[in-house]
C-alpha positions as CSV (number, residue, x, y, z in Angstrom):
1,X,-193.2,-16.3,79.6
2,X,-193.1,-19.8,78.0
3,X,-189.8,-21.0,76.7
4,X,-191.4,-22.4,73.5
5,X,-194.1,-21.0,71.2
6,X,-195.5,-23.1,68.4
7,X,-192.7,-25.7,68.8
8,X,-190.0,-23.1,68.4
9,X,-187.8,-21.5,71.2
10,X,-189.1,-18.1,72.2
11,X,-185.5,-16.9,71.6
12,X,-185.7,-18.1,68.0
13,X,-188.9,-16.0,67.6
14,X,-187.1,-13.0,69.1
15,X,-184.3,-13.4,66.6
16,X,-186.7,-13.7,63.6
17,X,-188.7,-10.6,64.8
18,X,-185.5,-8.5,65.2
19,X,-186.1,-8.0,68.9
20,X,-182.5,-8.6,69.8
21,X,-181.2,-6.1,67.4
22,X,-183.7,-3.4,68.3
23,X,-181.5,-0.3,69.0
24,X,-182.4,1.7,72.1
25,X,-183.0,4.8,69.9
26,X,-185.4,3.0,67.4
27,X,-189.2,3.2,67.9
28,X,-189.3,-0.5,68.7
29,X,-186.3,-0.2,71.1
30,X,-187.9,2.7,73.0
31,X,-191.1,0.8,73.4
32,X,-189.4,-2.4,74.4
33,X,-187.1,-0.7,76.9
34,X,-190.2,0.6,78.8
35,X,-191.5,-3.0,79.3
36,X,-190.6,-5.1,82.3
37,X,-188.0,-7.9,81.6
38,X,-189.8,-11.2,81.3
39,X,-188.8,-14.3,83.2
40,X,-188.7,-17.4,80.9
41,X,-189.9,-20.8,81.9
42,X,-191.6,-22.0,85.0
43,X,-188.8,-24.1,86.6
44,X,-187.6,-21.4,89.0
45,X,-191.2,-20.8,90.2
46,X,-191.5,-24.5,90.9
47,X,-188.2,-24.7,92.7
48,X,-189.1,-21.7,94.9
49,X,-192.5,-23.3,95.7
50,X,-190.8,-26.5,96.7
51,X,-188.1,-24.8,98.7
52,X,-185.4,-25.9,96.3
53,X,-183.9,-22.4,96.1
54,X,-182.9,-20.3,99.0
55,X,-182.9,-16.6,98.5
56,X,-180.5,-14.6,100.5
57,X,-179.9,-10.8,101.0
58,X,-176.8,-8.9,100.1
59,X,-173.5,-10.7,100.7
60,X,-171.4,-8.9,103.3
61,X,-168.3,-11.0,103.5
62,X,-166.7,-14.3,102.3
63,X,-164.0,-16.0,104.3
64,X,-162.7,-19.4,103.2
65,X,-165.9,-21.4,102.5
66,X,-168.3,-19.3,104.6
67,X,-170.5,-16.5,103.2
68,X,-172.0,-13.9,105.6
69,X,-175.1,-12.1,104.6
70,X,-176.8,-8.8,105.6
71,X,-179.3,-10.6,107.8
72,X,-176.4,-11.9,109.9
73,X,-176.9,-15.5,108.6
74,X,-174.0,-17.6,107.2
75,X,-173.8,-20.6,104.9
76,X,-170.9,-22.9,104.2
77,X,-170.4,-23.6,100.5
78,X,-168.1,-25.6,98.2
79,X,-168.8,-23.4,95.1
80,X,-170.3,-20.1,94.3
81,X,-172.1,-19.0,91.1
82,X,-172.4,-15.2,91.4
83,X,-175.4,-13.9,89.7
84,X,-177.0,-10.5,89.8
85,X,-180.5,-11.8,89.7
86,X,-183.4,-10.4,87.7
87,X,-182.9,-6.8,88.8
88,X,-179.7,-4.9,88.1
89,X,-178.1,-3.4,91.2
90,X,-175.0,-1.3,90.9
91,X,-174.8,0.1,94.4
92,X,-171.8,-2.1,95.1
93,X,-169.7,0.1,92.7
94,X,-168.6,2.8,95.2
95,X,-166.9,5.2,92.8
96,X,-167.9,8.8,92.6
97,X,-169.8,9.9,89.4
98,X,-170.5,6.3,88.3
99,X,-174.3,6.3,88.9
100,X,-177.1,8.5,87.6
101,X,-179.9,9.6,89.9
102,X,-181.7,6.2,89.5
103,X,-178.6,4.2,90.5
104,X,-177.8,3.1,86.9
105,X,-174.3,3.3,85.6
106,X,-173.5,6.3,83.5
107,X,-172.0,5.2,80.1
108,X,-172.2,5.6,76.4
109,X,-172.4,2.1,74.8
110,X,-170.4,0.8,77.8
111,X,-167.8,3.5,78.0
112,X,-168.0,5.2,81.4
113,X,-166.8,8.8,81.9
114,X,-164.6,7.4,84.7
115,X,-161.3,6.7,83.1
116,X,-160.6,2.9,82.8
117,X,-164.1,1.8,83.8
118,X,-166.3,0.1,81.2
119,X,-169.5,-1.9,81.3
120,X,-170.8,-4.9,79.3
121,X,-174.0,-6.7,79.7
122,X,-176.1,-3.8,81.0
123,X,-179.8,-3.8,80.0
124,X,-180.3,-1.8,76.8
125,X,-176.6,-0.9,76.7
126,X,-177.1,-0.5,73.0
127,X,-179.9,-3.0,72.0
128,X,-182.4,-5.4,73.5
129,X,-179.8,-8.2,73.2
130,X,-177.2,-6.2,75.3
131,X,-178.0,-8.0,78.6
132,X,-178.4,-11.4,77.0
133,X,-175.7,-14.0,76.4
134,X,-176.7,-14.2,72.7
135,X,-176.4,-10.4,72.2
136,X,-173.6,-9.3,74.4
137,X,-170.9,-10.0,71.8
138,X,-171.6,-6.8,69.7
139,X,-171.4,-4.6,72.8
140,X,-168.2,-6.4,74.1
141,X,-166.6,-5.9,70.7
142,X,-167.5,-2.2,70.7
143,X,-166.0,-1.7,74.2
144,X,-162.8,-3.7,73.4
145,X,-162.3,-1.7,70.2
146,X,-162.8,1.5,72.2
147,X,-160.1,0.5,74.7
148,X,-157.6,-0.3,71.9
């Protein structure tokens, strides 16, 4: 998707249209949650085409400044920015009864049935904004208040 529409940020439009606040149980929320997550802007596509970004498989180990990957390759790094990417993957959480049959975490607004385990930032945790930096605050506040 474009980052701007009619000289306004697409995120400004989402705020004005109430998309961020769409509750998962509302009619709009149910419809939106069935749509694929959009990727905004065209910068990543250009970087991939130019070879400016190197995609790697699952990280298997990190020792000092060397990262080992599932394809048996390694790279030496100075810094790491750990990102989940565009598709959530919770397989690395190896705790019984954490995942549903689709591999998603089992929770109610971020509160797991596993004692002491909580989630924040999951897609549609409570609303469309749940997985976005601008919308995660409400969910984080709910989880923190539940822990207290």
